[in-house]
C-alpha positions, 0 to 999 in steps of 0.5 A: 727571182723571176716574177711574171717573166721579169727579173728583180734588180738583186737577181739581175746583179747576181746573174751579171756577176755569175756571167762575168766569171768563166766556169768551165763546162762539166768534164763529162760533157766535154768528153762526150763532145770530144767523143762526137768529134772523133766519131765525125772524123772517123766517118768524114775525115777532119775539117776546120770545124772538127779541128776547132772542136777538138781544140775546144775539147782538149784545151782549157785555155782555148775554151776560156778564151772563146768564152771571153770572146763571146762575152766581149761580142755580147757586150759590144752588141749591148753597147751598140743598141744601148746608145741607138737613138730612135 
């Protein structure tokens, strides 16, 4: 629970546990994004970014690994700034 913009310790731990487990996106949202990609490619042709988005939309493992990569990046960033001495 947020109290004046701060989180209580119990909720921080709960949020941390939720964030450390991959939860796939809603299938409707993924399908909507795939439709967006298809429309883009019809209009402008495919490029590296649209190919990556297509792969993200059609491959569960790709989405999961992308999420894990973002978590590792955030953890590394947190570790760097936690150790920084001012």
